[in-house]
N, C-alpha and C positions, 0 to 999 in steps of 0.2 A: 379134617377138623371143621366143624361148623361154627357159625357165629355164636351160637348158644354155648358151645364148648369154651370159647374164649372168655365168656362172662362167668362161667362156672369156675374156671381156674384163676388163681391169683397171678396176674401177668407180672407184677413186680417181684413176686417171690419165686419165680421159675428159675431153675438152674439149667444152663445149657450143657450139653454133652461135652466131656473133656476131650473127646476125639475131634480135632479140628476139621476132619473130613466128613463129619456127620452133622446132620441138621436137627437131630433129636433133642429132647429135653429129658431131664432126670425125673422119673416117676416116683410115687410114694414108696416104692420098694427099694429105692436107692440106685436103680439101674436105668440106663437110657431106654426110652420107649422105642427107639428105632434100631439101635445096634446091640443093645444089651450090656454095654460097657458100664462098670460101676462109676458112680459120680465121685468127684473129689471130696466134697463136703457132704456129710449125711444130712438128709432132709429131716427137719424136726417134725415130730408128730404132735399136732396141736392138742390132740386128746390126752397125751401123756403129760402135758404141762399142768401144774396146779392152778386151780381157779383163782387163788388170791395173788398169783404172780403178776407183776406189772406187765403191760403190753410191750413197752420198750423203756430202756433207760433214758433218763433226761439227758439232753444234749448239753454239754458244758458250754458256757458262754465264754467266748474268746474275745480278748480286747483287740481293737483294730491295730494293725501294724503302725509303728511309729514312723513318721515321715523323716526323711533325711534332713539334717540341718541346712538352712539356706547357705549357698556358696560352697557346698560340698563338691569334691572333685568328681563325684559320680552323678552330678546333676542331670536329671532325666532329659531335659531339652538339649543339653550340650554334649551328650555322649556320642561317641563314635563307635560304630559296630566293627567287629573284626572283618577284614576283607575276605577271609576264608568263609564261604557260604555254608560250609558244614560245621562251623564253630559257633557257639552261642556267646562267646566272650565280647567284651568291650575293650577299647584301647585305654590303657592307663596313662598316668602322667609321664612315664618314660617313653611313650610312643609305641609300646608293644601291647599285644593282646594279653589280658590278664589270665586267660584260659590256656591258650596254646603257645603264646610267646611270639607269634608272627608279628613282624614290624608293620606299622601302618605306612602305606606308600603315599607319600605326599606331604 
């Protein structure tokens, strides 16, 4: 593939092959250019879309998340992480992890 080929194809719209052992991309025919395996999602044909269709749907505006009230037990600065490094929990007011239940040593 040459540098000119990269500019001709839409880099953001490419679909990688569903075979994790393959380095190919899905072509306009819906099959991988390297191994021939069909893609998971059909590639849309831009010529088949009506001309008056919008390019993309407007993105809904989301409100920012509300901050926790001051003095909350889960105050970010005062939190204690679970001692189990494979757990994502924090220690609750009872001295145990809210996710796995492991007690906090100390």
